[in-house]
N, C-alpha and C positions, 0 to 999 in steps of 0.2 A: 357664130357665138350670138345667144339669147342674149337679148336686154334683160338689165339685172331686174325686172317686174315681172318677167318670166317665169321666173324660176323662184317667185315669192310666194305666192299664193298655193300652188299647189306643183313642187317642186319634183320627179321622181325620186324617192329614195329620202325624202324629208316626212313624211307621214309612219307613225308608231308600226303600221302593218309591216311595212319598210324595213324599221331598224332591227325591229324584230328578225327579219331574215337576215342582216346584212353586219347586226350588232353594231351597230353607230347608237349614237351618242342619246338620249332621253332628257328632256326637260324637267323640271320639279314640280310635283302636284298640280301647285297652284295654276299652275303656266299649258296644263297639258303635257300629253306626250311629246306631243309636236314639237313643243317651242313654243305655239301658238297662246297668246296675250290672250287674256278675256276682262282685264281691270288696267285702266289707268291709274294715275296719281293728280289728274290733274281739276282745277275748277272749273272748268270754261263758262260758266254763268257767272259766276261770282267775277272772273277776271275780265270780261265784252263788259258788263255793266257798269266797272271799275272808270272813272274819271281819268285815270291816268289813263287808259286804254285809248278811252276816245281822245285823248291830246298825243298820243302816239300817232293815232289813225291819221287825225286833220294832221298831223304836220306833213304826212307821209303824200297827202292829196295834193296839201299846196303844194309841198317838193315837184309831183308828176305835173302839176298841173303849170306850175311858175317854167319850167323847163318846155321847149320848141321855140319858133319863131315870132309865135302870140300869147305870151303868155293870159292866162284864165285867171281870172281873182276868185277865191273861196268867200260865200257872200254870209256864211253862218254857219253852226255849230253840225255837227251828229247829228243825226233825230234817228232814234232806235224805231227799227220797224218790228222788227222781230228777231229772238234770240230763244235758241236751241242749243242740245251739249251738244249737236252736230254743225251747226253754224250760227252765227248774226250777222243780222243785217240790218246797216243804217240807210239813210239817203243824207245828203249834204245840196245843199242849193251854192251855185257856183256862175259865173259870168258865159257860163254856156249850157246856162238852166239845169235840174234836178239831175245829181246824179246818185248811182247807189253802190255805195261800198259792199262788200263783204266778206267774212274771215270767218276761214273753214276748223273745224276742226282736225288737228295733223291729220288724222286716218283719214282724208279729205282733202290734203293739202295740194294734190295734184293737179287739181281741177283749175289752179291758177294756171300752169305752165299748158297744160292741153287746152283749157281756151283758146289761148292763145296761136299753139300751134290750128288748132281747128279753125280759126280765125283766116287762117294763113292758106290752109289748104280747101277750106268749103267756105268761102266765107258769104255763099249768097245763102247759106244755110242756118247758120248762128248769129247772134250780138258778140261783135266786135269788140272789148274790152279796150278800155282807153288808159288803165296799166294795170299794169299784175305785180303782186313779189313772190316768185316763185319759190322762194325761201319758205315764206312766213308762211305762204295759199293764201293772198290777199289778194281783192280783185275790185277794180273800180269801172261801173257801168255808165253804158249813158243809157239813158232811160227810153224803153222801148216802147213807151202805153199804158195802154190798155190790154191785159192780160187773156184770152182765147175765153177763158172760163168767165172774165168779169166781161163779157160783151152782151152779156143778158141772158135766155135759157139755152142750157146745152141741149145742141145739134147733133144728130149723128151725121153729115155733112163736115161738121167741125170735126170731130172725131176723123174720118176718112180722109180729110184734107190732110191732117196732122201727121196720119200715118204713112199715105203715099209720101210726103216729102223729109218723113222721117227714112224710108228705103231706100229716096232716093239719093241721103243724103249717107247713110249709109252703103252703098253700092259705089258713091265715088270716091270713099275713103277704103276700100279695100283692099287696094294698091300699098297703102301707106301705113303699115301695122308696125314698120321698123320705125318709123318717126314719132307716133302716139303712145308708144311702149316706151320708147327713150324719154319723151315726156311723160313718164309717170303712171299712164294708166296700165292698171293691173290686171293680169290675166287670166282667168277661169274659161276655160273652154270644154266643150264635149267631150272630148277624149279623155280629159281630168276629169272629170264630175264623179265618177263611181270613185275613183281613189282619194277624192277630196272629201267626201259624206262617206267614207268607211271611218278616217282619218280624225273628222272633224267626231264621229261619235263616239269614238273612242276617247278622244280629248275629253270630252263633256263628261263622261264617265266617270275620269277618272278625278275632275272635280272635287274638291270637298263636298260632303253633303249640304254644308251650310249656306255653299256659294249657288244662288239667284241660275246659275247655269246648269247645276248638277243634273246629271240623268242618274238614277234609277238603273240598277242591272237589269229588270224589267224592261223599264221603258227604251234603251239601249238594245235587246234583245230585238224588243216591236221593229224599232229602225232597220236595225240590220235585215229582218225580213224583210223589207223592201227593196234591198240591192239589187236581187235576182232582174224582180221587176223592171226597175228603171233603170238599170243597164241594156236593155235591151232598147227601148225609148231614145236613150242617150246614145246608142250606135247608131240609130235610124238618122237622128239627127245628125249625127257624126258625116254620116254617107249620104247625106242630100245633096250633096256636089256645090251647096253654096261657099260661098270662102266667106271666112272671118272677118272681121270688122269690130266697130266702134258700137255694142249693146248699151246706148243708154240708159237703163236700167231706172229712169223715173219720166218716162214720154207720158207726160199727162197735159191737159189743156190750160192748167195753173202755169206751164212751164216753156211756152210760147206767143210770143206777139205776132200779129203783122207787120210788116214790113211797110214801112213810112212812101215808098215809093209805086207799092202793091204788088212787088213784083214776091209772091209768096209768105212764106214765114220765117220768123228768125227764134232758135229753138237755143234754151240757156238749161242752165243747172244741169250738170254733168259728173259731179263726185261722187254720184253710185257708180260710176259704168265701169265697163268690163271691155277689154280687149275679148271676144266670142262670136259664139255662130249669133249673126244679128234676129234670127227670128224671136229670141226669148227676151226683146223690146217691146214683144204682145201684149205678155200678159198683166202688167199693170193697165194699160189702156182697155181691154178687153176685160180685165172683172172690173174696171169702172166705170165701163161704159154701161155692162152688163148690170150693175148695183148691188153684185157679190161678191167686191172687196171686202175683206184680204182673202176670198175663201174663192175656189175655181167657177168657173161662169156656168151656171146649167147647160145643162146639153142641147143642144139643138138652135142654140139658143137664134133668131133672126138679125139681131140687130150685131151683132157678133161675128154671124156667117159672114154678113156685107162688111163689117170693117176690114174682117180676114181677107175677103177677095179685090179688097182695096186695096192691100198691104202687098199681098202676094202676085197681085199684077203689075208690082215696079221690078219683078223678078225674073231672071227667067226659068226653064221649066223645073220644075224640083224632081229628082229622083228617090225614088222609092214612094211608098204609103204616105200621101198626106199628113193624114188625121196623127197618124204613128209619130213624122218627124212635128209635127204642130204640139204633140202630148213631148216629148221631148225638151222642146223648148220651154216649154210651161215649167216643163220640172226643172232644169236651168237655171231658168229664172230664177226658183225659190234658194238654188242653192246661189245664187250673185246676191237676193237679199238677206239668204244667211250672212254671206263673208260682209258684204259692205255692213250689215251693225255690227260686225266685229271685231273689224278695223275700227270702227268708232271707240267701241266698248271697248277698245283695250289702251286708248289713249284719254278714259276719261275716270274722273273717282265713280266709285257706283254708287257713293251716296249724294252725288250730284248730275243729276241724270235729271231733277224738274220735271220728268214723268215718269210714266211704269216701265220697267225696266223690259225692252225687248226681250224675246226670249226663241234664243238661236233655236231650239227644238223643234218648235210651231214649224219655222221654214223648211227644216229637214224631215218633216213629219209631210210638208206638204210635197217635199220633191218626192218623198219614198211613197207617199199612197198607193194603195192597192187600185192595177187596171181599171177596177170596176167604176171608181174616184174620177176616172181622168177624161 
């Protein structure tokens, strides 16, 4: 039996095309034909900036630190580090030094349980939380020092080291899909990708014309035209012989520290993650290192080629055309980005984003782009 999370993202029979064939129920126009939501009702920015929220969070932190054999005092109030509609991050001074508190959008609340499980399975690869609230999606984390992005001028060696460790972590996690999915990790695999994209196109086309995510009939047709070419790349990816694993979906120099004991890196920030083909993790670091983000990397970029080799060196032989496999991974990553934004928007009031509304269709278009642009 599949864990509930595997059925939640791209379950067969739960898209408009499948429902049309089976006569199953459809959702309201506001929710799309498959029942996917694109708007929430909560103003997270207002809540997280409120004094009441800070008091609740500080009380929770104090209770967590008071337990155990040696209670740890809390010395000060929460200090806001960053607030966005997807999460709020604070620092707090305690008897064990500065700690970091993170509150996640409900669309990413699984991160608390996921990081707790990762710390158990691969403690040498991630930051181990001090405490978690898996219901509210709260995390209390130790201070890891300076992130790689803050060490000075960015170097290719930093990127290669980060990708090599990411690959080793993914290889170690490949046998643990059941545990990670039971911790709440969503699933969107290569064999589900075409089905997911087709259903999302139809859902967005059914939204009211006034909705910021609406697709016109012409736009929907353009995206649908790319399904067949993308499907071939997704098949190549699925047939690569590489096992499914954690796809962190946010592998950057700002999401990793050097371990204090000098033993490699410690990764964090897994709120965008999926259980999927691990190679999709390459998209963000490659595009950022090439300076093309959010667009695809220029063809034959030397820095990107070296980074790919570093990452692939940690895996066994990849079956099939490696260029086609990597193309499929990049396309799949764009669908992961689309779904990650959707699950955040589904929990947030559309007028309380505090930033430009992410366009889901942009990531669909990236995933379904013509082969000449891959």
